[in-house]
ROGUKE-256511 format. One record per residue: residue number from 1; residue in one letter; x, y, z of N, C-alpha, C, O in turn. Coordinates in nm, 3 decimals, always signed. Atoms other than C-alpha are relative to their C-alpha. Example, Ala and Ser with C-alpha at 12.3 -4.5 7.8 and 13.67 -1.06 7.14 Angstrom:
1;a;+0.089;-0.119;+0.000;+1.230;-0.450;+0.780;+0.090;+0.120;+0.000;+0.194;+0.118;+0.066
2;s;-0.082;-0.119;-0.006;+1.367;-0.106;+0.714;-0.077;+0.109;+0.073;-0.026;+0.220;+0.090
This chain:
1;m;-0.086;-0.043;-0.132;+10.595;+9.761;+8.330;-0.079;-0.074;+0.106;-0.201;-0.091;+0.102
2;h;-0.004;+0.051;-0.129;+10.600;+9.593;+8.657;+0.008;+0.064;+0.100;+0.105;+0.140;+0.099
3;i;-0.044;-0.171;-0.139;+10.600;+9.831;+8.971;-0.035;-0.122;+0.121;-0.108;-0.219;+0.097
4;k;-0.027;+0.096;-0.113;+10.653;+9.637;+9.329;-0.033;+0.148;+0.084;-0.014;+0.264;+0.048
5;i;+0.050;-0.082;-0.151;+10.523;+9.822;+9.664;+0.035;-0.093;+0.072;-0.037;-0.190;+0.094
6;l;-0.057;+0.072;-0.115;+10.807;+9.683;+9.927;-0.028;+0.110;+0.133;+0.010;+0.224;+0.156
7;g;+0.045;-0.024;-0.164;+10.680;+9.754;+10.269;-0.086;-0.114;+0.070;-0.157;-0.194;+0.010
8;p;+0.052;+0.074;-0.088;+10.567;+9.572;+10.600;-0.159;-0.009;-0.007;-0.228;-0.091;+0.054
9;g;+0.179;-0.013;-0.015;+10.172;+9.697;+10.503;-0.011;+0.114;+0.091;-0.111;+0.109;+0.162
10;c;+0.027;-0.084;-0.140;+10.215;+10.004;+10.752;-0.094;+0.137;-0.100;-0.103;+0.164;-0.219
11;a;+0.057;-0.105;+0.063;+10.016;+10.295;+10.698;+0.058;+0.055;-0.187;+0.022;+0.048;-0.304
12;n;-0.125;-0.055;+0.148;+10.339;+10.471;+10.472;-0.007;-0.074;-0.133;+0.036;-0.033;-0.241
13;c;-0.036;+0.105;+0.145;+10.299;+10.159;+10.225;-0.146;-0.003;-0.039;-0.161;-0.047;-0.153
14;v;+0.118;+0.054;+0.064;+9.951;+10.127;+10.170;-0.035;+0.145;-0.065;-0.109;+0.148;-0.164
15;t;+0.063;-0.102;+0.071;+9.924;+10.533;+10.105;+0.063;-0.034;-0.121;-0.019;-0.029;-0.213
16;l;-0.132;+0.013;+0.119;+10.256;+10.447;+9.822;-0.091;-0.064;-0.114;-0.109;-0.042;-0.234
17;e;+0.105;+0.087;+0.117;+10.001;+10.187;+9.704;-0.021;+0.095;-0.124;+0.027;+0.127;-0.233
18;r;+0.069;-0.121;+0.044;+9.750;+10.440;+9.673;-0.007;+0.134;-0.098;-0.094;+0.186;-0.168
19;v;-0.035;-0.149;+0.141;+9.924;+10.753;+9.470;+0.070;-0.087;-0.080;+0.103;-0.021;-0.179
20;t;-0.067;+0.064;+0.122;+10.107;+10.477;+9.256;-0.115;+0.009;-0.105;-0.122;+0.071;-0.211
21;s;+0.114;+0.054;+0.069;+9.749;+10.306;+9.177;-0.028;+0.157;-0.096;-0.013;+0.162;-0.218
22;e;+0.046;-0.096;+0.099;+9.634;+10.671;+9.064;+0.066;+0.090;-0.039;+0.015;+0.201;-0.055
23;a;-0.124;-0.030;+0.098;+9.977;+10.766;+8.895;+0.017;-0.034;-0.155;+0.059;+0.029;-0.252
24;v;-0.024;+0.091;+0.069;+9.947;+10.458;+8.701;-0.123;+0.027;-0.074;-0.111;+0.016;-0.196
25;a;+0.179;+0.024;+0.088;+9.519;+10.496;+8.587;+0.055;+0.168;-0.084;+0.047;+0.183;-0.206
26;e;-0.022;-0.138;+0.087;+9.645;+10.904;+8.507;+0.073;+0.026;-0.097;+0.064;+0.120;-0.177
27;l;-0.042;-0.039;+0.153;+9.868;+10.847;+8.265;+0.014;-0.122;-0.129;+0.082;-0.134;-0.230
28;g;+0.042;+0.128;+0.067;+9.744;+10.525;+8.132;+0.086;-0.109;-0.037;+0.086;-0.185;-0.134
29;l;-0.107;+0.159;+0.036;+10.013;+10.268;+8.164;-0.062;-0.132;+0.006;-0.180;-0.162;+0.024
30;d;+0.076;+0.147;+0.026;+9.978;+9.916;+8.124;+0.133;-0.035;+0.107;+0.253;-0.031;+0.080
31;a;-0.093;+0.018;-0.090;+10.134;+9.823;+8.459;-0.066;-0.110;+0.080;-0.188;-0.095;+0.072
32;q;-0.022;+0.051;-0.082;+10.131;+9.535;+8.710;+0.038;+0.035;+0.106;+0.158;+0.061;+0.113
33;l;-0.033;-0.055;-0.125;+10.101;+9.645;+9.094;+0.026;-0.123;+0.047;-0.053;-0.215;+0.029
34;e;-0.010;+0.108;-0.146;+10.259;+9.400;+9.357;+0.052;+0.025;+0.108;+0.171;+0.052;+0.119
35;k;-0.080;-0.022;-0.096;+10.298;+9.440;+9.671;+0.111;-0.111;+0.051;+0.091;-0.231;+0.037
36;v;-0.061;+0.074;-0.056;+10.584;+9.305;+9.835;+0.019;+0.010;+0.198;+0.030;+0.108;+0.271
37;t;+0.023;-0.046;-0.191;+10.579;+9.261;+10.245;+0.149;-0.136;+0.040;+0.210;-0.141;+0.147
38;d;-0.131;+0.097;-0.067;+10.873;+8.975;+10.281;+0.078;+0.056;+0.014;+0.113;+0.128;-0.079
39;y;-0.134;-0.120;-0.032;+11.176;+9.151;+10.481;+0.110;-0.108;-0.072;+0.229;-0.078;-0.081
40;g;-0.172;+0.021;+0.106;+11.410;+8.910;+10.259;+0.006;+0.065;-0.115;+0.101;+0.136;-0.150
41;a;+0.019;-0.038;+0.138;+11.293;+8.991;+9.941;-0.008;+0.130;-0.021;+0.012;+0.177;-0.133
42;i;+0.005;-0.187;+0.028;+11.241;+9.405;+10.026;+0.196;-0.010;+0.064;+0.267;+0.082;+0.022
43;a;-0.142;-0.032;-0.019;+11.632;+9.347;+10.177;+0.061;-0.054;-0.099;+0.179;-0.022;-0.117
44;g;-0.106;+0.037;+0.140;+11.728;+9.153;+9.840;-0.004;+0.106;-0.059;+0.092;+0.105;-0.136
45;y;-0.007;-0.164;+0.125;+11.671;+9.524;+9.645;+0.097;+0.078;+0.086;+0.145;+0.174;+0.026
46;g;-0.074;-0.058;-0.032;+11.882;+9.646;+9.878;-0.043;+0.150;+0.142;+0.018;+0.226;+0.217
47;v;+0.061;-0.109;-0.105;+11.622;+9.867;+10.083;+0.012;-0.052;+0.140;-0.014;-0.160;+0.192
48;m;+0.064;+0.003;-0.162;+11.625;+9.945;+10.436;-0.053;+0.120;+0.061;-0.017;+0.173;+0.166
49;r;+0.108;-0.081;-0.040;+11.372;+10.183;+10.451;-0.088;-0.021;-0.077;-0.070;-0.029;-0.198
50;t;+0.122;-0.011;+0.106;+11.034;+10.157;+10.337;-0.060;+0.094;+0.047;-0.037;+0.165;+0.146
51;p;+0.064;+0.065;+0.106;+10.831;+10.186;+10.203;+0.061;+0.048;-0.121;+0.133;+0.148;-0.121
52;a;-0.139;+0.001;+0.112;+11.004;+10.158;+9.855;-0.093;-0.028;-0.154;-0.203;-0.083;-0.167
53;l;+0.109;+0.030;+0.101;+10.878;+10.150;+9.511;+0.116;-0.046;-0.143;+0.225;+0.008;-0.165
54;v;-0.112;+0.120;+0.098;+11.059;+9.900;+9.211;-0.121;+0.007;-0.112;-0.243;-0.008;-0.114
55;v;+0.056;-0.019;+0.163;+10.988;+9.958;+8.847;+0.119;-0.097;-0.054;+0.241;-0.086;-0.041
56;d;-0.071;+0.076;+0.067;+11.080;+9.660;+8.643;+0.119;-0.009;+0.079;+0.212;+0.059;+0.036
57;e;-0.137;+0.105;-0.103;+11.356;+9.486;+8.922;+0.072;+0.157;+0.028;+0.181;+0.151;+0.085
58;e;-0.123;-0.100;-0.060;+11.499;+9.888;+8.973;-0.085;+0.093;+0.151;-0.201;+0.131;+0.171
59;v;+0.066;-0.098;-0.125;+11.458;+10.085;+9.317;+0.020;+0.130;-0.077;+0.118;+0.177;-0.135
60;v;+0.022;-0.177;+0.082;+11.297;+10.446;+9.182;-0.005;+0.094;+0.114;+0.000;+0.215;+0.093
61;l;+0.023;-0.074;-0.133;+11.255;+10.549;+9.587;-0.032;-0.121;+0.058;-0.084;-0.230;+0.037
62;s;+0.005;+0.085;-0.122;+11.297;+10.441;+9.886;-0.042;+0.097;+0.131;-0.028;+0.218;+0.110
63;g;-0.031;-0.064;-0.112;+11.243;+10.568;+10.246;-0.125;+0.094;+0.060;-0.155;+0.124;+0.176
64;r;+0.110;-0.090;-0.048;+10.941;+10.788;+10.208;-0.067;+0.023;-0.102;-0.032;-0.012;-0.215
65;v;+0.141;+0.034;+0.044;+10.583;+10.868;+10.101;+0.021;+0.122;-0.106;+0.078;+0.224;-0.068
66;p;-0.045;-0.104;+0.074;+10.592;+11.078;+9.759;-0.175;-0.005;-0.024;-0.262;-0.088;-0.001
67;t;+0.143;-0.026;+0.006;+10.279;+11.253;+9.663;-0.011;-0.087;-0.182;+0.075;-0.124;-0.262
68;a;+0.085;+0.083;+0.121;+10.036;+11.082;+9.360;+0.124;+0.070;-0.139;+0.208;+0.006;-0.203
69;a;-0.106;-0.033;+0.103;+10.226;+11.357;+9.109;+0.130;-0.028;+0.006;+0.178;-0.045;-0.106
70;q;-0.090;+0.032;+0.013;+10.537;+11.283;+9.206;+0.024;-0.167;-0.039;+0.124;-0.209;-0.098
71;v;-0.015;+0.103;+0.049;+10.508;+10.962;+9.145;-0.024;-0.010;-0.175;+0.050;-0.074;-0.250
72;r;+0.047;-0.024;+0.127;+10.348;+11.035;+8.811;+0.140;+0.049;-0.046;+0.169;+0.008;-0.159
73;e;-0.112;-0.057;+0.084;+10.664;+11.195;+8.722;+0.157;-0.047;-0.003;+0.257;+0.002;-0.056
74;i;-0.087;+0.072;-0.005;+10.882;+10.945;+8.814;-0.045;-0.139;-0.141;+0.028;-0.217;-0.202
75;l;+0.083;+0.154;+0.059;+10.676;+10.664;+8.613;+0.006;+0.066;-0.147;+0.028;-0.017;-0.236
76;a;+0.046;-0.036;+0.115;+10.617;+10.931;+8.299;+0.165;+0.011;-0.020;+0.189;+0.004;-0.140
77;a;-0.220;-0.023;-0.025;+11.085;+10.975;+8.358;+0.006;-0.121;-0.104;+0.021;-0.088;-0.222
78;l;-0.042;+0.103;+0.015;+11.123;+10.622;+8.268;-0.070;-0.046;-0.142;-0.169;-0.006;-0.204
79;p;-0.034;+0.089;+0.147;+11.155;+10.415;+7.963;-0.137;-0.086;-0.074;-0.167;-0.186;-0.008
80;a;+0.147;+0.112;-0.018;+10.819;+10.231;+7.832;+0.073;-0.089;-0.042;+0.029;-0.203;-0.056
C-alpha cells in the first residue's frame, strides 16, 4: 500500500501525517508513506483543498483533518 499525504506542510498536513502513521501502525499494514508538497503534483490529483490523503493513487480524503480512528476506518475498508 502506498499512502501519500498531500499538502504544503501546514499544521493540518502534519496532523494528517501523524494520525495516518498511527492508523497504519495500529492496523499493522505494510504501507509506505510519502509527503507531497509540490503544488503541481497536488493539483494533478484534482485536489483543491489540503490536506489530502491518497492511497494507491486514489484520493480518499481531502480538505479536512480526520482523527486516527477515521483514518483507520478508511484504510480498513480498502481492498488489501
